[in-house]
Residue frames as a rotation matrix with the C-alpha (Angstrom) as fourth column:
MET 1
0.908 0.408 0.095 2.83
-0.258 0.723 -0.640 72.20
-0.330 0.557 0.762 65.35
ALA 2
0.217 -0.904 -0.368 6.58
-0.958 -0.124 -0.258 72.19
0.188 0.409 -0.893 64.90
GLY 3
-0.664 -0.609 0.434 8.05
-0.680 0.733 -0.011 68.72
-0.312 -0.302 -0.901 64.50
ARG 4
0.208 0.809 0.549 4.85
-0.269 0.587 -0.764 67.16
-0.940 0.011 0.340 63.19
ARG 5
-0.600 -0.379 0.705 4.98
0.510 0.498 0.702 65.10
-0.617 0.780 -0.105 60.03
THR 6
0.061 0.589 -0.806 3.74
-0.483 -0.689 -0.540 66.79
-0.873 0.422 0.242 56.89
TYR 7
0.578 0.169 0.799 2.86
0.544 0.650 -0.531 65.61
-0.608 0.741 0.284 53.40
ASP 8
-0.332 -0.770 -0.545 4.98
0.032 -0.587 0.809 68.48
-0.943 0.251 0.220 52.05
ASP 9
-0.558 0.280 0.781 2.55
0.827 0.263 0.496 68.80
-0.067 0.923 -0.378 49.14
ALA 10
-0.985 0.111 -0.135 1.10
-0.122 -0.990 0.072 72.02
-0.125 0.087 0.988 47.71
CYS 11
-0.474 0.874 -0.110 -2.33
0.298 0.277 0.914 70.38
0.829 0.400 -0.391 47.22
ALA 12
-0.360 0.427 0.830 -4.96
-0.777 -0.630 -0.013 72.01
0.517 -0.649 0.558 49.50
ALA 13
0.733 0.618 -0.285 -6.35
-0.382 0.720 0.579 68.52
0.563 -0.316 0.764 50.32
ALA 14
0.135 -0.776 -0.616 -2.88
0.606 0.557 -0.568 67.44
0.784 -0.297 0.546 51.51
HIS 15
-0.727 -0.392 0.564 -2.63
-0.122 -0.735 -0.667 70.59
0.676 -0.554 0.486 53.61
ALA 16
0.176 0.875 0.451 -6.04
-0.801 -0.139 0.582 69.91
0.572 -0.464 0.677 55.10
LEU 17
0.748 0.031 -0.664 -4.84
0.173 0.956 0.239 66.45
0.641 -0.293 0.709 56.12
ASP 18
-0.421 -0.907 0.012 -1.78
0.374 -0.186 -0.909 68.07
0.826 -0.378 0.418 57.67
LEU 19
-0.579 0.233 0.782 -4.20
-0.615 -0.755 -0.230 70.05
0.536 -0.613 0.580 59.87
VAL 20
0.047 0.763 0.644 -6.86
-0.982 0.154 -0.111 67.46
-0.184 -0.627 0.757 60.76
GLY 21
0.414 0.131 -0.901 -5.58
-0.590 0.792 -0.156 64.13
0.693 0.597 0.405 59.51
GLU 22
-0.722 -0.681 0.122 -3.86
-0.517 0.414 -0.749 62.97
0.460 -0.604 -0.651 62.70
ARG 23
-0.450 0.540 -0.712 -5.55
0.521 0.806 0.282 60.19
0.726 -0.244 -0.643 64.65
TRP 24
-0.271 0.529 -0.804 -8.44
0.929 -0.074 -0.363 61.51
-0.252 -0.845 -0.472 66.85
ALA 25
-0.946 -0.163 -0.281 -8.39
0.130 -0.983 0.132 64.98
-0.298 0.089 0.951 65.27
LEU 26
-0.690 0.723 -0.033 -11.64
-0.300 -0.244 0.922 64.62
0.658 0.647 0.385 63.25
LEU 27
-0.102 0.667 -0.738 -13.30
0.715 0.565 0.412 62.81
0.692 -0.486 -0.535 66.15
VAL 28
-0.649 -0.136 -0.749 -12.54
0.638 -0.634 -0.437 65.83
-0.415 -0.761 0.498 68.36
VAL 29
-0.937 0.323 -0.133 -14.25
-0.344 -0.784 0.517 67.92
0.063 0.530 0.846 65.71
ARG 30
-0.409 0.814 -0.412 -17.19
0.211 0.524 0.825 65.49
0.888 0.251 -0.386 65.74
GLU 31
-0.243 0.267 -0.933 -17.51
0.950 0.259 -0.174 65.85
0.195 -0.929 -0.316 69.50
LEU 32
-0.660 -0.063 -0.749 -17.61
0.355 -0.905 -0.236 69.69
-0.663 -0.421 0.619 69.23
LEU 33
-0.841 0.308 0.445 -20.06
0.386 -0.236 0.892 70.00
0.380 0.922 0.080 66.31
LEU 34
0.147 0.987 -0.065 -23.04
0.697 -0.057 0.714 70.51
0.702 -0.150 -0.697 68.64
GLY 35
0.782 0.130 0.610 -21.24
-0.206 -0.869 0.449 73.03
0.588 -0.477 -0.653 70.83
PRO 36
-0.022 -0.896 0.443 -18.50
-0.781 -0.262 -0.567 73.54
0.624 -0.359 -0.694 73.43
LYS 37
0.811 0.208 -0.547 -17.20
0.158 0.822 0.547 70.84
0.564 -0.530 0.634 75.77
ARG 38
0.582 -0.649 0.490 -14.92
-0.770 -0.247 0.588 70.63
-0.260 -0.720 -0.644 78.76
PHE 39
-0.371 -0.803 -0.466 -11.85
-0.858 0.488 -0.157 68.39
0.354 0.342 -0.871 78.53
THR 40
-0.744 0.128 0.656 -13.56
-0.353 0.758 -0.548 65.88
-0.568 -0.639 -0.519 80.82
ASP 41
0.353 0.935 -0.016 -16.57
-0.422 0.144 -0.895 65.80
-0.835 0.323 0.446 78.44
LEU 42
0.370 -0.314 -0.874 -14.29
-0.901 0.108 -0.420 65.11
0.226 0.943 -0.243 75.48
ARG 43
-0.733 -0.666 0.137 -12.68
-0.677 0.697 -0.235 62.28
0.062 -0.265 -0.962 77.43
THR 44
-0.275 0.735 0.619 -16.11
-0.293 0.550 -0.782 60.83
-0.916 -0.396 0.064 78.04
GLY 45
0.679 0.602 -0.421 -16.94
-0.526 -0.002 -0.851 61.01
-0.513 0.799 0.315 74.34
LEU 46
0.530 -0.594 -0.605 -13.58
-0.530 0.325 -0.784 59.58
0.662 0.736 -0.142 73.29
PRO 47
0.812 -0.129 0.569 -12.73
-0.510 0.318 0.799 57.06
-0.284 -0.939 0.192 76.04
ALA 48
0.787 -0.544 0.292 -10.16
0.597 0.790 -0.137 55.19
-0.157 0.283 0.946 73.87
ALA 49
0.398 -0.674 0.622 -8.00
0.180 -0.608 -0.773 58.34
0.899 0.420 -0.121 73.49
SER 50
-0.008 -0.488 -0.873 -5.45
0.980 0.168 -0.103 58.75
0.197 -0.857 0.477 76.23
PRO 51
0.754 0.313 -0.577 -5.45
0.483 -0.860 0.165 62.08
-0.445 -0.403 -0.800 78.09
ASN 52
-0.158 -0.880 -0.448 -2.01
0.132 -0.469 0.874 62.90
-0.979 0.079 0.190 76.71
VAL 53
-0.715 -0.082 0.695 -2.97
0.679 0.159 0.717 62.16
-0.169 0.984 -0.058 73.10
LEU 54
0.302 0.923 0.237 -6.22
0.943 -0.325 0.065 64.12
0.137 0.204 -0.969 73.45
SER 55
0.517 -0.212 -0.829 -4.38
0.333 -0.843 0.423 67.08
-0.789 -0.495 -0.365 74.97
GLN 56
-0.566 -0.822 -0.062 -1.92
0.215 -0.220 0.952 67.06
-0.796 0.525 0.301 72.08
ARG 57
-0.439 0.452 0.777 -4.66
0.892 0.111 0.439 66.91
0.112 0.885 -0.452 69.46
LEU 58
0.670 0.696 -0.257 -6.41
0.728 -0.684 0.046 69.88
-0.144 -0.218 -0.965 71.09
ARG 59
0.134 -0.672 -0.729 -3.16
0.120 -0.719 0.685 71.84
-0.984 -0.180 -0.016 71.08
ASP 60
-0.751 -0.457 0.477 -2.60
0.478 0.122 0.870 70.97
-0.456 0.881 0.127 67.40
LEU 61
-0.071 0.852 0.519 -6.19
0.973 -0.057 0.226 71.94
0.222 0.521 -0.824 66.47
GLU 62
0.673 0.249 -0.697 -5.91
0.518 -0.831 0.203 75.15
-0.529 -0.497 -0.688 68.44
ALA 63
-0.263 -0.874 -0.408 -2.63
0.115 -0.449 0.886 76.05
-0.958 0.186 0.218 66.74
ALA 64
-0.763 -0.006 0.646 -4.22
0.629 0.222 0.745 75.35
-0.148 0.975 -0.165 63.36
GLY 65
-0.883 0.458 -0.108 -7.15
-0.461 -0.888 0.005 77.68
-0.093 0.054 0.994 64.09
VAL 66
-0.534 0.687 -0.492 -9.72
0.068 0.615 0.785 74.86
0.843 0.386 -0.375 64.12
VAL 67
0.306 0.530 -0.791 -10.40
0.786 0.329 0.524 74.88
0.538 -0.782 -0.316 67.86
ARG 68
-0.317 -0.465 0.827 -10.26
-0.218 -0.812 -0.541 77.58
0.923 -0.352 0.156 70.55
ARG 69
-0.394 0.145 -0.908 -10.40
0.859 0.408 -0.308 77.60
0.326 -0.901 -0.285 74.30
ARG 70
-0.350 0.239 0.906 -12.48
-0.247 -0.956 0.157 79.97
0.904 -0.169 0.394 76.39
ARG 71
-0.950 -0.005 -0.311 -13.58
0.297 0.289 -0.910 80.30
0.094 -0.957 -0.273 79.95
LEU 72
-0.089 0.989 0.120 -17.26
0.699 -0.024 0.715 80.29
0.710 0.147 -0.689 80.79
ALA 73
-0.231 0.092 0.969 -18.66
-0.399 -0.917 -0.008 83.20
0.888 -0.388 0.248 82.72
PRO 74
-0.993 -0.047 0.108 -19.16
-0.117 0.321 -0.940 82.82
0.009 -0.946 -0.324 86.50
PRO 75
0.457 -0.333 0.825 -20.50
-0.819 0.205 0.536 80.97
-0.348 -0.920 -0.179 88.35
ALA 76
0.998 -0.061 0.012 -19.42
0.061 0.923 -0.379 78.10
0.012 0.379 0.925 86.06
GLY 77
0.527 -0.848 -0.059 -15.89
-0.740 -0.492 0.459 79.37
-0.418 -0.198 -0.886 85.35
SER 78
0.438 -0.354 0.826 -15.05
0.292 0.925 0.242 76.17
-0.850 0.135 0.509 83.49
ARG 79
-0.340 -0.582 -0.738 -12.67
-0.674 -0.397 0.624 76.16
-0.656 0.709 -0.257 80.54
VAL 80
0.485 0.595 0.641 -14.20
0.109 0.686 -0.719 74.73
-0.868 0.418 0.268 77.42
TYR 81
-0.763 -0.644 0.058 -13.13
0.070 0.007 0.998 73.90
-0.643 0.765 0.040 73.90
GLU 82
0.391 0.920 0.021 -15.16
0.135 -0.035 -0.990 74.90
-0.911 0.390 -0.138 70.89
LEU 83
-0.026 -0.363 0.932 -14.82
0.974 0.200 0.105 75.06
-0.225 0.910 0.348 67.12
THR 84
-0.653 -0.185 -0.734 -13.89
-0.006 -0.969 0.249 78.35
-0.757 0.167 0.632 65.50
ASP 85
0.367 0.790 -0.491 -16.08
-0.538 -0.250 -0.805 79.57
-0.759 0.560 0.333 62.65
TRP 86
-0.034 -0.486 -0.873 -13.57
-0.976 0.205 -0.077 78.07
0.217 0.849 -0.481 60.23
GLY 87
-0.926 -0.302 0.228 -13.43
-0.358 0.895 -0.267 74.83
-0.123 -0.329 -0.936 62.19
GLY 88
-0.215 0.930 0.297 -17.26
-0.225 0.248 -0.942 74.66
-0.950 -0.270 0.156 62.13
GLU 89
0.203 0.242 -0.949 -17.06
-0.957 -0.158 -0.245 74.51
-0.209 0.957 0.199 58.33
LEU 90
-0.830 -0.515 -0.212 -15.79
-0.540 0.838 0.080 70.95
0.136 0.181 -0.974 58.77
GLY 91
-0.334 0.757 0.561 -19.36
-0.519 0.349 -0.780 69.93
-0.787 -0.552 0.277 59.80
PRO 92
0.645 0.626 -0.438 -20.57
-0.702 0.260 -0.663 69.01
-0.301 0.735 0.607 56.31
LEU 93
-0.043 -0.740 -0.671 -17.32
-0.800 0.427 -0.421 67.19
0.598 0.519 -0.611 55.61
VAL 94
-0.863 -0.219 0.455 -17.58
-0.480 0.635 -0.605 65.11
-0.157 -0.740 -0.653 58.79
THR 95
0.049 0.967 0.251 -21.26
-0.589 0.231 -0.774 64.42
-0.807 -0.110 0.581 57.96
GLU 96
0.626 0.176 -0.760 -20.47
-0.769 0.299 -0.565 63.22
0.128 0.938 0.323 54.47
LEU 97
-0.489 -0.835 -0.252 -17.53
-0.716 0.549 -0.432 61.15
0.499 -0.031 -0.866 55.74
ALA 98
-0.649 0.329 0.685 -19.92
-0.464 0.542 -0.700 59.49
-0.602 -0.773 -0.199 58.21
ARG 99
0.465 0.863 -0.196 -22.48
-0.659 0.190 -0.728 58.91
-0.591 0.468 0.657 55.47
TRP 100
0.256 -0.474 -0.843 -19.78
-0.812 0.368 -0.453 57.27
0.525 0.800 -0.291 53.29
GLY 101
-0.757 -0.639 0.138 -18.46
-0.591 0.578 -0.563 55.18
0.280 -0.508 -0.815 56.17
SER 102
-0.212 0.744 0.634 -21.95
-0.724 0.316 -0.613 53.96
-0.656 -0.589 0.471 57.08
ARG 103
0.687 0.454 -0.568 -22.01
-0.727 0.426 -0.539 52.01
-0.003 0.783 0.622 53.78
SER 104
-0.342 -0.900 -0.269 -19.00
-0.864 0.414 -0.287 49.96
0.370 0.134 -0.919 54.68
PRO 105
0.490 0.543 -0.682 -19.71
-0.249 0.837 0.487 46.23
0.835 -0.069 0.545 55.20
ALA 106
-0.201 -0.684 -0.701 -17.03
0.601 0.479 -0.640 46.21
0.774 -0.550 0.315 57.86
LEU 107
-0.271 0.120 0.955 -18.63
-0.500 -0.865 -0.033 48.95
0.822 -0.486 0.295 60.01
PRO 108
-0.923 -0.021 -0.385 -18.85
0.298 0.593 -0.748 47.75
0.244 -0.805 -0.541 63.63
ARG 109
-0.225 0.941 0.252 -22.56
0.085 -0.239 0.967 47.62
0.971 0.239 -0.026 64.41
GLY 110
0.684 0.586 -0.434 -22.49
0.416 0.175 0.892 47.19
0.599 -0.791 -0.124 68.18
GLY 111
-0.347 -0.919 -0.187 -19.45
0.766 -0.162 -0.623 49.22
0.542 -0.359 0.760 69.29
PRO 112
-0.209 0.161 -0.965 -19.44
0.786 -0.559 -0.263 52.10
-0.582 -0.813 -0.010 71.77
LEU 113
-0.127 0.306 0.943 -21.14
0.751 -0.591 0.293 55.29
0.647 0.746 -0.155 70.64
SER 114
-0.864 -0.120 -0.489 -21.02
0.424 -0.696 -0.580 58.77
-0.271 -0.708 0.652 72.20
ALA 115
0.129 0.952 -0.277 -24.09
0.568 -0.299 -0.766 60.96
-0.813 -0.058 -0.580 72.30
ASP 116
0.093 -0.155 -0.984 -22.46
-0.557 -0.827 0.078 63.27
-0.826 0.540 -0.163 69.71
ALA 117
-0.920 -0.383 -0.080 -21.65
-0.298 0.553 0.778 60.34
-0.254 0.740 -0.623 67.46
LEU 118
-0.462 0.840 0.285 -25.29
0.749 0.541 -0.383 59.24
-0.476 0.036 -0.879 67.75
ALA 119
0.273 0.581 -0.767 -26.37
0.080 -0.808 -0.584 62.76
-0.959 0.098 -0.267 66.83
LEU 120
-0.441 -0.528 -0.725 -24.16
-0.714 -0.282 0.640 62.66
-0.543 0.801 -0.253 63.75
ALA 121
-0.962 0.109 0.249 -25.63
0.205 0.893 0.401 59.27
-0.178 0.437 -0.882 62.79
ILE 122
-0.097 0.989 -0.115 -29.17
0.610 -0.032 -0.792 60.53
-0.787 -0.147 -0.600 63.28
ARG 123
0.199 0.097 -0.975 -28.44
-0.486 -0.854 -0.185 63.34
-0.851 0.511 -0.123 60.80
THR 124
-0.600 -0.576 -0.555 -26.70
-0.732 0.115 0.671 61.17
-0.322 0.809 -0.491 58.25
ARG 125
-0.951 0.249 0.184 -29.18
0.285 0.936 0.207 58.23
-0.121 0.249 -0.961 58.29
PHE 126
-0.352 0.878 -0.325 -32.35
-0.069 -0.371 -0.926 60.44
-0.934 -0.304 0.191 58.30
ASP 127
-0.710 0.257 0.656 -34.73
0.702 0.340 0.627 59.61
-0.062 0.905 -0.422 55.47
ALA 128
-0.875 0.329 -0.355 -36.42
-0.260 -0.938 -0.229 62.89
-0.409 -0.108 0.906 54.61
ALA 129
-0.613 0.665 -0.426 -38.97
-0.460 0.138 0.877 61.22
0.642 0.734 0.222 52.28
ALA 130
-0.414 0.449 -0.792 -40.17
0.602 0.788 0.132 59.01
0.683 -0.421 -0.597 55.14
ALA 131
-0.635 0.077 -0.769 -40.69
0.692 -0.385 -0.610 62.03
-0.343 -0.920 0.191 57.34
THR 132
-0.807 0.373 0.457 -43.00
0.108 -0.669 0.736 63.92
0.580 0.644 0.499 54.98
GLY 133
0.109 0.959 0.260 -45.76
-0.138 -0.244 0.960 65.54
0.984 -0.141 0.105 57.00
PHE 134
0.383 -0.022 -0.923 -44.23
0.793 0.520 0.317 64.58
0.473 -0.854 0.217 60.34
ARG 135
-0.008 -0.325 0.946 -43.84
-0.286 -0.906 -0.313 67.39
0.958 -0.273 -0.086 62.88
ALA 136
0.875 0.262 -0.407 -42.62
0.275 0.422 0.864 66.57
0.398 -0.868 0.297 66.34
GLU 137
0.086 -0.868 0.488 -39.96
-0.705 -0.399 -0.586 67.33
0.704 -0.294 -0.646 69.00
LEU 138
0.830 0.094 -0.550 -38.42
0.258 0.810 0.527 64.56
0.495 -0.579 0.648 71.11
ALA 139
0.375 -0.743 0.554 -35.95
-0.918 -0.380 0.112 64.70
0.127 -0.551 -0.825 73.95
LEU 140
0.585 -0.315 -0.747 -33.39
0.103 0.943 -0.317 61.92
0.804 0.108 0.584 74.13
GLU 141
0.613 -0.393 0.685 -31.97
-0.789 -0.262 0.556 61.34
-0.039 -0.881 -0.471 77.61
LEU 142
0.689 -0.494 -0.531 -28.74
0.025 0.748 -0.663 59.43
0.725 0.443 0.528 77.12
GLY 143
0.096 -0.616 -0.782 -27.16
0.952 0.286 -0.109 59.04
0.291 -0.734 0.614 80.56
GLU 144
-0.139 -0.255 -0.957 -25.50
0.663 -0.742 0.101 62.32
-0.735 -0.620 0.273 81.42
ASP 145
-0.959 -0.221 -0.179 -26.14
0.000 -0.630 0.777 63.69
-0.284 0.744 0.604 77.92
SER 146
0.043 0.991 0.129 -29.37
0.462 0.095 -0.882 64.80
-0.886 0.098 -0.454 76.27
LEU 147
-0.957 -0.222 0.185 -30.37
0.253 -0.334 0.908 65.67
-0.140 0.916 0.375 72.72
ALA 148
-0.040 0.948 -0.317 -33.41
-0.145 -0.319 -0.937 67.50
-0.989 0.008 0.150 71.35
VAL 149
-0.881 -0.189 0.433 -34.55
0.355 0.339 0.871 66.22
-0.311 0.922 -0.232 67.95
THR 150
-0.123 0.842 -0.526 -37.04
-0.227 -0.540 -0.811 68.27
-0.966 0.020 0.258 65.96
PHE 151
-0.672 0.056 0.738 -38.85
0.672 0.465 0.576 67.17
-0.311 0.883 -0.351 62.80
ALA 152
0.069 0.741 -0.668 -40.67
-0.021 -0.668 -0.743 69.57
-0.997 0.066 -0.031 60.51
ASP 153
0.777 0.394 -0.491 -41.68
-0.439 -0.219 -0.871 69.16
-0.451 0.892 0.003 56.86
GLY 154
0.911 -0.412 0.008 -39.07
0.326 0.707 -0.627 66.53
0.253 0.574 0.779 56.02
ARG 155
0.143 -0.889 0.435 -36.27
-0.311 -0.457 -0.833 68.33
0.940 -0.016 -0.341 57.86
ILE 156
0.664 -0.051 -0.746 -34.43
0.650 0.533 0.542 67.32
0.370 -0.845 0.387 61.04
ASP 157
0.219 -0.634 0.741 -32.55
-0.466 -0.735 -0.492 69.38
0.857 -0.238 -0.456 63.61
VAL 158
0.546 -0.115 -0.830 -30.50
0.636 0.702 0.321 67.98
0.545 -0.703 0.456 66.47
VAL 159
0.273 -0.384 0.882 -29.40
-0.489 -0.845 -0.216 70.09
0.828 -0.372 -0.419 69.46
ARG 160
-0.285 -0.411 -0.866 -27.34
0.533 0.683 -0.499 68.97
0.797 -0.603 0.024 72.45
GLY 161
-0.774 -0.193 -0.603 -28.42
0.629 -0.133 -0.766 69.59
0.067 -0.972 0.224 76.03
ALA 162
-0.643 0.577 0.504 -31.67
-0.254 -0.781 0.571 71.37
0.723 0.239 0.649 75.29
PRO 163
-0.770 0.448 0.455 -34.30
-0.460 0.105 -0.882 71.56
-0.442 -0.888 0.125 78.11
HIS 164
-0.773 0.477 -0.419 -37.23
-0.142 0.513 0.846 69.22
0.619 0.714 -0.329 77.60
PRO 165
-0.711 0.634 0.304 -40.29
-0.414 -0.028 -0.910 69.91
-0.568 -0.773 0.282 79.79
MET 166
-0.676 0.449 0.585 -43.20
0.582 0.811 0.050 67.79
-0.452 0.374 -0.810 78.80
ASP 167
0.432 0.834 -0.344 -45.27
0.372 -0.512 -0.774 70.85
-0.822 0.207 -0.531 77.82
VAL 168
0.140 -0.472 -0.870 -42.64
-0.735 -0.639 0.229 71.52
-0.664 0.607 -0.436 75.08
VAL 169
-0.780 -0.482 -0.399 -41.72
-0.626 0.592 0.508 68.13
-0.008 0.646 -0.763 73.65
ASP 170
0.191 0.854 -0.484 -43.99
-0.821 0.410 0.398 65.38
0.538 0.322 0.779 72.40
ALA 171
0.951 0.066 -0.302 -42.03
0.073 0.901 0.428 62.60
0.300 -0.429 0.852 74.12
VAL 172
0.253 -0.906 0.338 -38.91
-0.967 -0.224 0.125 61.84
-0.037 -0.358 -0.933 76.17
VAL 173
0.820 -0.105 -0.563 -36.93
-0.059 0.962 -0.266 58.75
0.569 0.251 0.783 75.35
ARG 174
0.396 -0.717 0.573 -34.48
-0.894 -0.159 0.419 57.52
-0.209 -0.679 -0.704 78.03
THR 175
0.981 -0.175 0.088 -31.90
0.192 0.948 -0.254 54.96
-0.039 0.266 0.963 76.91
THR 176
0.113 -0.980 -0.163 -28.26
0.094 -0.153 0.984 54.69
-0.989 -0.127 0.075 75.81
PRO 177
0.036 -0.124 -0.992 -26.78
-0.885 -0.465 0.026 55.65
-0.464 0.877 -0.127 72.44
ALA 178
-0.904 -0.420 -0.085 -25.98
-0.412 0.797 0.441 51.98
-0.117 0.434 -0.893 71.63
VAL 179
-0.561 0.754 0.340 -29.53
0.480 0.632 -0.609 50.82
-0.674 -0.179 -0.716 72.37
LEU 180
0.321 0.700 -0.638 -31.12
-0.167 -0.621 -0.766 53.63
-0.932 0.353 -0.082 70.40
ALA 181
-0.314 -0.491 -0.812 -28.85
-0.899 -0.121 0.421 52.94
-0.305 0.862 -0.404 67.43
ALA 182
-0.958 -0.026 0.285 -29.88
0.016 0.990 0.144 49.33
-0.285 0.142 -0.948 67.54
VAL 183
-0.135 0.990 0.045 -33.53
0.495 0.107 -0.862 50.34
-0.858 -0.094 -0.505 67.41
LEU 184
0.301 0.306 -0.903 -33.20
-0.364 -0.839 -0.405 53.05
-0.882 0.450 -0.141 64.78
TRP 185
0.470 -0.145 -0.870 -31.14
-0.882 -0.072 -0.465 51.24
0.005 0.987 -0.162 62.17
ASN 186
-0.650 -0.752 -0.112 -29.77
-0.747 0.659 -0.092 47.94
0.143 0.024 -0.989 63.35
GLY 187
-0.395 0.549 -0.737 -33.06
-0.303 0.679 0.668 46.01
0.868 0.487 -0.102 63.34
ARG 188
-0.910 0.095 -0.403 -33.91
0.400 0.459 -0.794 45.78
0.110 -0.883 -0.456 67.06
PRO 189
-0.014 0.961 0.275 -37.69
0.615 -0.208 0.760 46.23
0.788 0.179 -0.588 67.67
LEU 190
-0.474 -0.040 0.879 -38.61
-0.440 -0.854 -0.277 49.22
0.762 -0.518 0.387 69.78
THR 191
0.588 0.777 0.224 -41.00
-0.601 0.235 0.764 47.03
0.540 -0.584 0.606 71.76
ALA 192
0.593 -0.452 -0.667 -38.15
0.534 0.840 -0.094 44.63
0.603 -0.300 0.739 72.66
ALA 193
-0.537 -0.808 0.244 -35.98
0.349 -0.476 -0.808 47.44
0.768 -0.349 0.537 73.97
GLN 194
-0.164 0.551 0.818 -38.92
-0.745 -0.613 0.264 48.73
0.647 -0.566 0.511 76.02
ALA 195
0.789 0.532 -0.307 -39.75
-0.245 0.731 0.637 45.29
0.563 -0.427 0.707 77.41
SER 196
0.215 -0.792 -0.572 -36.14
0.709 0.529 -0.466 44.82
0.671 -0.305 0.675 78.55
GLY 197
0.776 0.115 -0.620 -36.24
0.551 -0.600 0.579 48.15
-0.306 -0.791 -0.530 80.39
GLU 198
-0.270 -0.961 0.055 -33.30
0.855 -0.212 0.474 49.43
-0.444 0.175 0.879 78.30
LEU 199
-0.901 0.064 0.429 -35.53
0.201 -0.814 0.544 52.09
0.385 0.577 0.721 76.73
THR 200
-0.324 0.827 -0.460 -38.36
0.812 -0.007 -0.584 53.98
-0.486 -0.562 -0.669 78.31
VAL 201
-0.622 0.255 0.740 -40.83
0.473 -0.632 0.615 56.47
0.624 0.732 0.273 76.84
ARG 202
-0.415 0.593 -0.690 -42.68
0.601 -0.391 -0.698 59.31
-0.683 -0.704 -0.194 78.52
GLY 203
-0.425 0.321 -0.846 -45.29
-0.527 -0.848 -0.057 61.06
-0.736 0.422 0.529 76.46
ALA 204
0.500 0.706 -0.502 -46.60
-0.785 0.123 -0.608 60.25
-0.367 0.697 0.616 73.00
THR 205
-0.081 -0.536 0.840 -45.58
-0.072 0.844 0.532 56.63
-0.994 -0.017 -0.106 72.27
ASP 206
0.675 0.373 0.636 -47.00
0.563 0.297 -0.772 56.84
-0.477 0.879 -0.009 68.72
VAL 207
0.894 -0.399 -0.204 -44.58
-0.448 -0.799 -0.402 59.70
-0.003 0.450 -0.893 67.99
VAL 208
0.016 -0.913 0.407 -41.66
-0.772 0.248 0.585 57.57
-0.635 -0.324 -0.701 69.14
ARG 209
0.172 0.130 0.976 -42.87
0.344 0.921 -0.183 54.65
-0.923 0.367 0.114 67.03
ARG 210
0.959 0.150 0.240 -42.91
0.278 -0.339 -0.899 56.94
-0.054 0.929 -0.367 63.97
PHE 211
0.609 -0.793 -0.037 -39.51
-0.752 -0.591 0.290 58.33
-0.252 -0.149 -0.956 64.96
ALA 212
-0.034 -0.635 0.771 -38.06
-0.321 0.738 0.594 54.81
-0.946 -0.227 -0.229 64.87
THR 213
0.418 0.247 0.874 -39.07
0.632 0.613 -0.475 54.42
-0.653 0.751 0.100 61.19
LEU 214
0.969 0.106 -0.224 -37.33
-0.040 -0.824 -0.566 57.50
-0.245 0.557 -0.794 59.81
PHE 215
0.208 -0.972 -0.106 -33.77
-0.786 -0.230 0.573 56.23
-0.582 -0.036 -0.813 59.40
ARG 216
0.596 -0.046 -0.802 -32.07
-0.672 0.517 -0.530 54.21
0.439 0.855 0.277 56.76
ALA 217
0.842 -0.363 0.399 -30.56
0.013 0.753 0.658 50.88
-0.539 -0.549 0.639 57.76
PRO 218
-0.136 -0.953 -0.270 -26.89
-0.544 -0.156 0.825 50.39
-0.828 0.259 -0.497 56.75
SER 219
0.800 0.510 -0.317 -26.93
-0.513 0.306 -0.802 49.40
-0.312 0.804 0.506 53.07
GLY 220
0.266 -0.793 0.548 -23.32
0.322 0.609 0.725 48.22
-0.909 -0.017 0.417 52.66
LEU 221
-0.364 -0.484 -0.796 -21.23
-0.619 -0.513 0.595 48.71
-0.696 0.709 -0.113 49.59
ALA 222
0.508 0.431 -0.746 -21.93
-0.855 0.355 -0.378 47.27
0.101 0.830 0.549 46.16
PRO 223
0.937 -0.088 0.338 -21.06
-0.017 0.955 0.296 43.55
-0.349 -0.283 0.893 46.08
GLU 224
0.653 -0.739 0.165 -18.03
0.483 0.240 -0.842 44.15
0.583 0.629 0.514 43.86
ALA 225
0.169 -0.579 0.797 -16.67
-0.563 -0.721 -0.405 46.64
0.809 -0.380 -0.448 46.43
ALA 226
0.585 0.166 0.794 -17.39
-0.800 0.282 0.530 44.34
-0.136 -0.945 0.297 49.38
ASN 227
0.916 -0.160 0.368 -15.71
0.170 0.985 0.005 41.38
-0.364 0.058 0.930 47.62
ALA 228
0.750 -0.661 -0.032 -12.66
-0.357 -0.363 -0.861 43.24
0.557 0.657 -0.508 46.29
């Protein structure tokens, strides 16, 4: 980390920004919150980050003790990046930052979205009160990525890459992160996404219909903040 700019401030918040405040650093953390990834997977989730910049951020985060590298056991043998236990403690911070950012009137509503970014949004926009009494497990097939979403007694759990045989889950939804975001909180009707072929459902359609009602739409900031 030698040569990097620093706030040169004894405040712990300033030191935290020295560690994870560089461009792309917290988005690397976001991409690793659900588990390890190969460099190529991180590139897929962060397509606007150049390979050189992404490599530098990973080196910085590894030097800071936020991220570590390890090699998977044979036959895979791939090298992956993952959060350390300390790095994993950034999860609630990233979640709250996303919840705060979701209220911005300038938030891009139709921009690109990785599967892990969608998982974070699902967690932050979940309306526990609306899910009272709802128990279900859904598999979301999002191109090369998949998520398992479990609802139980007003709680939600999101896991990346979980198997989803139909005798285990209630329904499988196949779509893209952008289309699903449009349905869950940007006002696009589920039936319209199905009619266009951009979203398909296998299994209990009624469960998917209920799933689509459990998330808060972006509320925006108070008018005085939006007009400042």
